[in-house]
C-alpha positions, 0 to 999 in steps of 0.5 A: 500500500502506499500512504500519502501525507499532504500538509501546508494549507492555510489561510491567506489573503488574495495575492498571497503564496502558499506551499503544499507538500505531499510525501509518499511512503510504503510501496514504491514504483519504477515509475509514477505521477504525482498530482495535485486535485482540489475540490471546493464545496458543492463542486466536483474534484478537479485537476490542478497539477501533476508531475512524472520524473520518469524519462525526464521531468514532465509537468502538466497544469490546469488552465486556470492555475498556469503562470501561478502555480508550480509542482515540483518534488523530490523523487529520491524522497517520494515527495511532491510540492505545490508552490501557489502564487498570486492566490485567488478567492476561487482557489479556495478548497481542499487540495489533495495529493494522488498518486498514479503508478502509471506512465501517462500524466492524466488530469482525471481524478479517476486514474489516480490509485492513491489519495492523501487526505487533503489539506485546507486552502482558504484565500480571503478577499 
């Protein structure tokens, strides 16, 4: 099994920054993708960003966060980060990290097998 522990959420004013972290432990994989999703009250879970280190680093971002958010990580430590800058009130949500033990960098929540517990991000106007 895989355990994902996310951290770093909090309350920030619009225009501010936060950095989320997610550490994976347990079973290891030769290749995998780590992603961030978010879910606001009354809305479906949506893709934010994903990263794969195998065969070079590949990243993917939702259009709504391009240029403001940056995903990175330490493959050796099985840790992924989400640096969030220029935060907006509409970024308010519970943020989840997820892991997909395959090659394709997917933006679909259904493709990810393992999930963290979620961390709340609240952006005040």
